[in-house]
C-alpha positions as CSV (number, residue, x, y, z in Angstrom):
1,X,0.0,0.0,0.0
2,X,2.9,2.4,0.8
3,X,4.6,2.3,-2.6
4,X,7.1,4.6,-4.3
5,X,4.4,6.6,-6.1
6,X,2.5,7.4,-2.9
7,X,5.7,8.4,-1.1
8,X,6.6,10.8,-3.9
9,X,3.1,12.3,-3.8
10,X,3.3,12.8,0.0
11,X,6.7,14.4,-0.3
12,X,5.5,16.8,-2.9
13,X,2.5,17.7,-0.8
14,X,4.8,18.3,2.2
15,X,7.2,20.4,0.0
16,X,4.4,22.5,-1.3
17,X,3.2,23.1,2.3
18,X,6.7,24.0,3.2
19,X,6.9,26.6,0.4
20,X,3.7,28.1,1.6
21,X,5.2,28.4,5.1
22,X,8.3,30.0,3.8
23,X,6.2,32.6,1.8
24,X,5.1,33.8,5.2
25,X,8.3,33.3,7.1
26,X,10.0,36.6,6.1
27,X,6.9,38.7,6.4
28,X,6.9,41.3,9.2
29,X,3.4,40.3,10.1
30,X,3.1,36.5,10.6
31,X,-0.7,36.7,11.2
32,X,-0.3,35.4,14.8
33,X,-3.6,34.4,16.5
34,X,-4.2,32.6,19.8
35,X,-6.3,29.5,19.8
36,X,-8.7,28.3,22.5
37,X,-6.0,26.2,24.1
38,X,-3.8,29.3,24.4
39,X,-1.3,28.1,21.7
40,X,-0.4,30.3,18.8
41,X,-1.4,29.8,15.2
42,X,-0.1,31.8,12.2
43,X,-1.0,32.5,8.6
44,X,1.6,29.9,7.7
45,X,-0.1,27.1,9.7
46,X,-3.4,27.8,7.9
47,X,-1.9,28.1,4.4
48,X,0.0,24.8,4.9
49,X,-3.0,23.1,6.3
50,X,-5.1,24.0,3.2
51,X,-2.5,22.6,0.8
52,X,-2.1,19.4,2.7
53,X,-5.8,18.7,3.0
54,X,-6.3,19.4,-0.7
55,X,-3.4,17.2,-1.6
56,X,-4.5,14.3,0.6
57,X,-8.0,14.5,-0.8
58,X,-6.6,14.3,-4.4
59,X,-4.8,11.0,-3.8
60,X,-6.2,7.7,-5.1
61,X,-6.3,6.3,-1.6
62,X,-8.9,8.1,0.5
63,X,-8.8,8.2,4.3
64,X,-10.2,10.5,7.0
65,X,-8.0,13.5,7.9
66,X,-7.3,14.6,11.5
67,X,-5.3,17.9,11.4
68,X,-4.3,20.2,14.2
69,X,-5.7,23.2,12.3
70,X,-9.0,21.8,11.2
71,X,-12.1,20.9,13.2
72,X,-11.4,17.7,15.2
73,X,-13.7,14.7,14.5
74,X,-15.3,13.6,17.8
75,X,-13.9,10.4,19.3
76,X,-17.3,8.7,19.0
77,X,-16.7,8.7,15.2
78,X,-12.9,8.5,14.9
79,X,-12.6,5.6,17.3
80,X,-14.0,3.5,14.4
81,X,-11.3,4.6,12.0
82,X,-9.1,1.8,10.7
83,X,-6.7,4.1,8.8
84,X,-6.5,7.9,8.8
85,X,-4.1,10.8,8.1
86,X,-2.8,12.6,11.1
87,X,-1.4,16.0,10.2
88,X,0.6,18.8,11.8
89,X,0.9,21.4,9.0
90,X,3.5,23.4,11.0
91,X,5.1,21.6,13.9
92,X,7.1,24.1,15.9
93,X,5.0,27.2,15.5
94,X,6.9,28.8,18.4
95,X,10.2,28.1,16.5
96,X,8.6,29.6,13.4
97,X,7.6,32.7,15.3
98,X,11.2,33.0,16.7
99,X,12.5,32.5,13.1
100,X,15.1,30.0,14.1
101,X,14.3,27.6,11.2
102,X,13.6,24.6,13.4
103,X,10.0,23.7,12.3
104,X,8.5,21.0,10.1
105,X,5.6,19.7,8.2
106,X,4.3,16.4,9.6
107,X,2.0,13.9,7.8
108,X,1.4,10.4,9.2
109,X,-0.8,7.5,8.1
110,X,-2.2,5.8,11.2
111,X,-3.3,2.1,11.0
112,X,-5.1,0.5,13.9
113,X,-3.7,3.0,16.4
114,X,0.0,3.0,15.3
115,X,2.0,5.0,12.6
116,X,2.2,3.0,9.4
117,X,4.1,5.7,7.6
118,X,5.4,9.2,8.3
119,X,6.7,12.1,6.2
120,X,8.5,15.0,8.0
121,X,9.7,17.9,5.9
122,X,12.0,20.7,7.0
123,X,11.2,23.8,4.9
124,X,14.2,25.9,5.7
125,X,16.6,23.2,4.5
126,X,14.3,21.5,1.9
127,X,15.0,18.2,3.6
128,X,12.5,15.4,4.0
129,X,12.5,12.4,6.3
130,X,10.2,9.4,5.8
131,X,9.8,5.9,6.8
132,X,7.8,3.3,8.8
133,X,8.3,0.3,11.0
134,X,9.6,-2.5,8.9
135,X,10.2,-0.4,5.8
136,X,13.4,1.5,6.8
137,X,13.8,5.3,7.0
138,X,15.2,7.8,4.6
139,X,16.5,11.4,4.3
140,X,16.4,13.5,1.1
141,X,17.8,17.0,0.7
142,X,16.6,19.0,-2.4
143,X,16.6,16.6,-5.3
144,X,19.5,14.5,-4.3
145,X,19.0,10.7,-4.0
146,X,17.4,9.6,-0.8
147,X,19.8,8.2,1.9
148,X,18.9,5.4,4.3
149,X,19.3,6.6,7.9
150,X,20.1,4.6,11.1
151,X,20.5,5.5,14.7
152,X,23.9,5.1,16.3
153,X,24.8,2.7,19.1
154,X,24.7,4.3,22.5
155,X,28.3,4.2,23.9
156,X,28.1,4.8,27.6
157,X,31.9,5.3,27.8
158,X,31.8,8.0,25.2
159,X,29.6,11.1,24.7
160,X,25.9,10.4,25.2
161,X,23.7,13.1,23.7
162,X,20.3,13.9,25.1
163,X,17.9,16.3,23.4
164,X,15.4,18.7,24.9
165,X,12.8,21.2,23.7
166,X,13.8,24.7,22.8
167,X,10.5,26.3,23.8
168,X,8.8,23.9,26.2
169,X,11.5,23.0,28.8
170,X,10.1,22.1,32.2
171,X,11.5,21.9,35.8
172,X,10.5,18.2,35.8
173,X,12.5,17.6,32.6
174,X,15.5,19.3,34.2
175,X,15.2,17.0,37.3
176,X,15.0,14.0,35.1
177,X,18.2,15.1,33.2
178,X,20.1,15.4,36.5
179,X,19.1,11.9,37.5
180,X,20.1,10.6,34.0
181,X,23.6,12.1,34.5
182,X,24.0,9.6,37.4
183,X,23.7,6.8,34.9
184,X,25.6,8.5,32.1
185,X,28.2,10.8,33.5
186,X,29.3,11.9,30.0
187,X,25.8,13.1,29.2
188,X,25.6,16.2,27.0
189,X,22.4,18.1,26.6
190,X,21.3,20.0,23.5
191,X,18.1,21.9,22.8
192,X,16.4,21.4,19.4
193,X,13.0,22.5,18.1
194,X,10.0,20.6,16.8
195,X,10.3,17.1,15.2
196,X,14.0,17.7,14.4
197,X,14.8,16.2,17.8
198,X,13.4,12.8,16.9
199,X,14.9,13.1,13.3
200,X,18.3,13.6,14.9
201,X,17.8,10.4,16.9
202,X,16.8,8.5,13.8
203,X,19.8,9.6,11.8
204,X,22.4,9.0,14.6
205,X,23.1,12.6,15.6
206,X,21.9,12.0,19.2
207,X,20.9,9.2,21.5
208,X,18.0,10.0,23.8
209,X,15.0,12.3,23.7
210,X,12.7,12.1,26.8
211,X,9.7,14.3,26.5
212,X,8.3,15.1,30.0
213,X,5.7,17.7,29.1
214,X,2.7,18.5,26.9
215,X,2.5,17.4,23.2
216,X,-0.4,16.3,21.0
217,X,-0.8,13.3,18.8
218,X,-0.2,15.2,15.6
219,X,3.2,16.4,17.0
220,X,4.6,12.9,17.2
221,X,3.0,10.4,14.8
222,X,4.9,11.2,11.6
223,X,8.3,11.3,13.3
224,X,7.6,8.2,15.3
225,X,7.2,6.3,12.0
226,X,10.6,7.7,10.9
227,X,12.3,6.7,14.2
228,X,10.8,3.2,14.1
229,X,11.7,2.8,10.4
230,X,15.3,3.7,11.2
231,X,15.3,1.0,14.0
232,X,14.7,3.2,17.1
233,X,12.1,3.1,19.8
234,X,9.2,5.4,20.6
235,X,7.9,4.4,24.1
236,X,5.1,5.5,26.4
237,X,5.7,5.7,30.2
238,X,5.0,2.0,30.6
239,X,7.7,1.1,28.1
240,X,5.2,0.1,25.4
241,X,5.0,1.3,21.8
242,X,3.4,4.7,21.6
243,X,-0.2,4.5,20.3
244,X,-2.8,6.8,18.9
245,X,-6.6,7.4,18.8
246,X,-7.2,5.2,21.8
247,X,-8.9,7.9,24.0
248,X,-11.0,11.0,23.6
249,X,-8.2,13.4,24.4
250,X,-5.6,14.1,21.7
251,X,-3.0,15.1,24.3
252,X,0.1,12.8,24.6
253,X,1.5,11.2,27.7
254,X,5.3,11.5,28.4
255,X,7.3,9.6,25.9
256,X,10.9,8.4,25.2
257,X,12.6,8.4,21.8
258,X,15.7,6.1,21.8
259,X,18.0,5.3,19.0
260,X,19.8,2.2,20.2
261,X,17.0,-0.4,20.8
262,X,19.5,-2.9,22.2
263,X,20.3,-1.1,25.5
264,X,18.5,-1.7,28.7
265,X,16.3,1.5,28.7
266,X,14.4,0.3,31.8
267,X,17.2,1.6,34.0
268,X,16.3,5.2,33.2
269,X,12.7,4.9,31.8
270,X,10.6,3.6,34.7
271,X,8.0,4.6,37.2
272,X,10.6,5.8,39.8
273,X,12.5,8.0,37.3
274,X,9.3,9.5,36.0
275,X,7.8,10.3,39.4
276,X,10.3,13.0,40.1
């Protein structure tokens, strides 16, 4: 079902959405509004959303669409969905507003509660990441040939790199980081925006990304598919594969993104560590 033609179509949709975002990026007025949940939305979010929805509706395969910037289908209806598109037209709106370039277009296909495929596009570098569990993961910049990406082994005797949010750091996340340093004394912390954090894990630029703070399902689904395609893990607080559309709320729990799936992550991702 996920063939080369569909991947090319999804990448083109994401790229067109990215161009729409960039058309707003350098404007003095970004058209910033505040939504009911107190989060910002810009003209770029809405332009990208319109392009993605139109593009997905034009495909030969037709599934329901759940997007951050469109009316959300009630759970009484969407709980019956077998497959659907889960979209964040501009992941990292805060980074977009700050104009630091670290934002993305996220399109995921969910099947039976898990990401089947994900496309993540970084407009400022014209770089796309895509993949899915069991089908590998890839990175493509401009029109260069796609490259297969893999996480790196976690070397506890060398530099261990942990990633954190640029705009949504919390005291709890900082306390967790301090505890993690007891396990990995060589731990180095870096702050990265939006889905780039998980993309860096998937391509071997970093090792661990624990998210102890609020996110929504559209923030994570596409990049989870990329991480899992590359061979990494995307875990909920119980250490299980992260799932979607299993409850009325679209808010995520805490989660862990890990590149090296062979290490014993239970030593630092457990109830005691998360109860800080």
